[in-house]
Structure formats: C-alpha cells, structure tokens
N, C-alpha and C positions, 0 to 999 in steps of 0.2 A: 252208439256209443262204444266201440272197441276197448276191453281192457285189456292194461298192459301189467295191474300186478292189484292183490286189495288185499285189505285186512277187514273181518268180518268178528266184530264183539273178542277179541283179542284179551289177552291178560299174559304177561308174562313175570315171572317170579324166578329169584335166584337163594338157591338154597345158602341161609345164613344173610341173609337181606332182605328176605319177604319181597313183596310186589314191586318191581322195577319200571311197568306199563300196565294202563290200561284200567277199565275195557278203555278198546279202542276201534274205531270203523273207518276205514278211507280204502278209498277205489281210484286208483290212476290210472286215467286214459291213454289210449296210443298218444304218444306224439305232447303230451301233457306235460308242460312244468310246473313243478310243485315245491314250495319251501316249507321245511319243517324249523319252527323257530321256537323255541322256549327256555324258562330257566335251567342252570344249571344241573344235571341229575336227573331232567324229568323223563328221558328214555328216547330221546331225541334219534342217538345213534342205533339203539336197540328195534325202534323203528323200522328205520334204515336196513338193519342187518337182516330182518324179517321180510320186507320186501324183496329181498337178495336171493333168498333162500339162504342165507349163512347162519342161520338160527332158525330153532324152532319155538313156537307158541306154547306155553304152559297150556292157555283152553282159548277156544275160538277158532277159528280157520286163516289163513294162509292160501292165495289162490294168485298164481303164477301163469299169466301166457306164455311169457318168454323160457324158451327153454337153454337149453345147457349148452353156453357160449353163447348166448342171446343176451347175458345181464355181465356188464359191468360196472366195476366200482376201483372211485378213485378215493383213498383217505388222505386224511390231514398233513402227514408226509409224503414225500413222495415214492418210497417204498420201490426205489430201483435197487437192484442188484449191480452191490459197485464194483465187483471183479467183471462186469459186462460192457460192453459199451452203448450209447443211447440207440443206437441201431437194435442191437443184438437184443435189449430188454422189450423194445418196441414189438420185434417179430415173435416174441417167446409166443404171445399166446396163441398167435397162427402155425407156428412150427408144433406145440401139444397138439393141436386139436388137427395136425396133419400135414399140413402144408408144405411143401418142400421148401428148403431153404432156403436157396436164391429168391422164388416167390415170396416168400415171408418179406426177408429184406427188402425186395424192391417195394412190398406192400410199403413195411416198417419206412421207409425211407420218403415216401408221398405223406404219409400221416405225419411224420414230422416237418416234411414241408409246411401241411396242413395246419401246424399251430406255430408257424413263424421259425422254427429251428432245421431247415436247409442248409446239409451242409457237417450237422453234425452227429452223424450216423456212429462215426471213429470215436468220436468224445465220450469220457467214463463218466459218469457221474458226479464225482469230484471236482471236475471242471466244468460242472454246469453253475449257474449261481438257483439260488434257491426259486427264481422266476421259473427258469430255464426248465428247472427238473420236474417242477410241476407241469408245466407242458408238456413234458417229455412224457409222464404221466398220462395226463391228457389222451396223448398219439397212441399209446398203450390200450389205453380204454376203448379208443374209438378207432382203432386197428380192425378190430372184429366185425363193425358196422351193428354196434346193440342196438336191440329193440327196446332195450332198458337200462339207463345211464345212473347210476349211483354216485353223489357225490356227497363226503363228510367230510365237512369243515374244511373244503381243499385250498382255500387260501390264507386262511387263521394266522399261518405266522410270515405272510407278507405283508409290505408295506402298503399302502393305500394306495397310489400310483400305480402298484403291480396286479393290485387286487382290479381296480375299475378296467385295466387292462384286458386281463384274463378275463372277468365277469362277459366283455362285448363278444371277446373271442370263442367263448364257449357259446354263446348265442347263434356267434354267424357260421360254426359248426354245426349247432341245433338246426338250422337253419337248412342246410345240404342233405342230412339224412332223417331228422325230424324224430328221433329218438325219444320215447319219455325220460324224462328228468325229475329225479326225486332228489333235494339239496337239502343239506342240513347247516345252518346258519345260526350264527347267534347277534349278525349282524342285519340290525330294522331296514335299513338304507336297502342294502345287498340282497335281499328279500325282495325288495319292492319293486327294485330293479329287473331281476333275473326271474322272476316267474311271474306266471299268468295266476296263479292259484297260490295262497298263502296260509299254513293251517298251524295256526297257535296252539300249543300245549301248557296244560296246568304244568303246576309244579309236583314233581315223583310221588306218587306214580301218575306221567303224565295221562291225562285225559285231554282230546280237545275242547278249547275256551270258545276258538271262533273260527270263521277262516275269513277272509278277504281276497277278492277278487280282484286285479288291476286289469281294468279295461283300454287297452293299447296293444299298440302293434309291437310285434317282436318279428327281431330283433329292436332294440330299441334307437328311434330315433336321436339324432342328435341332440342334447342339451334337454334329453327326457326329466332330466333329475330338477328341472326348474319348473317343469309342469304341475298344475294343480294338483291332476290324479296321484301323480307320485307322493307329493309333500301327504294328501289327504290319507293314502294307502301307509303310509309311511307314521304317518298319527295313530291311522286306529289301530294298528300292527303294535305300537306301541301300549295302547290304551290296552289292549285284550291283554298282553305280557304284563301289565299291572294287577288286571284283575285276575289274571290265572295264577299270576304269586301268588296271592292270596286267599286261591282256592282248599279249601281243604281236601285230604284225599276223599 
C-alpha cells in the first residue's frame, strides 16, 4: 500500500488551551477517501491541517508523501479573492508555480468546465451563488492535479440539494485522477455516502473512537442512499459518535 500521508502517535497542544488532539495514529493510502467525523472541538480540522502540512505536531510524527504543490485544501468558506475573476482565482496556483499565464488561464477554464462552471471565467466571486463559489474553489484545488485533497467541511453552509449534488461532483472528479481525499464533516450521511472509510473521533482532545468501512462502489450508484450498506454504515457511525462523545480525556 502506497501512503499519501500518515499521523503516528501525534498529539497537538495549544498554549492556553492544553491538549487539542491525540494521541492519534492515522494512515491515508494513495487514492483513498476518508471522512473524519466527531463532536465539535474534537480536533478534526487540526488533524486535517496536520495531514496537509499546514501546522506541526507537538509530539509524534507526521509523514507526507505529497510534495509541495501536490496537496490542495478546500475550506468551509470558498476563500476566493473578491477582486479577481473566477478564471484568475483558479489559475492562481498554477501561476504561482511558474506556469505561463496563458497556459494557466487555459487550464483554469478547463477546470471550471469540469465542475460545471464553463463560461464563468470572467465572473467575480460576488456574481456567483454559494454553490458556484464552492465549485470554483474545488476547481482551484483540482487544477494542479493534487495527490492529496483536503476538504474541511466544504458543504456546511449549503442547502441539502446543493450538498448532495456537490458530493456526487466530488466523487466524479475523484474518479478522473484518483487523489487521496480526507474530508471533515458533521453530517453522518454525507460521510457514509462519500467515503470508503470513516474515522470517528472522541470528544476533545480527539482520539479515534472507531472506524467504519463502506464496502460499495465509488462513485456511488444511483439510489445508493436506499441501500442497506449505506443505512447500516450511517447507524454504526452514529453509535460510535455517541460512544465517543461520552469518552473521557
């Protein structure tokens, strides 16, 4: 098994707050889709930032196979530069990496088309709906064809119909280049739908309460939410969450 990233007996302490996460060990395989779920404040986003290389561990080891430019992160807010067009926003990572501007803009247009935003290259973020802005953020994250894609509750502010549509879109995009994906969510059904492995954390400081594997095809077939394997996975995740919420530090 090729490893995209791993946490080995990692702990994170914040000054004035004490232990925020751990000890925790987690391995992310190349091409794997993992969901992190757990109570608020359990350290899910901290674990994501560690795997992305955005912050150091206080103790333990973080291993990352993906080098610079091979990891992309999408946050809950779209974080698009409001003074730049959608095309310029998506092209920015390529231009910063040294890709000529014309080529970067061409690749950005292709990336926007892949997420259903063809023809929006000249639109400013304020002209995009919430769902469209999140699609543009996904296009920006995917334009570099990362080996590791991190999603920190990217659909939390969206309505349920848009969330479900974007979940299918992410899985369809994943099937094209097969990056490893780690995403944080509070939504049990979203985790069971999108991930092949769901890691449930206890209340903070987060440790692993258990894992659930969903043995079903990816991307998900039509009507997958009615399959017994889906409902069983959601129920098991919910039970682990309840148990993790009661666990002591």
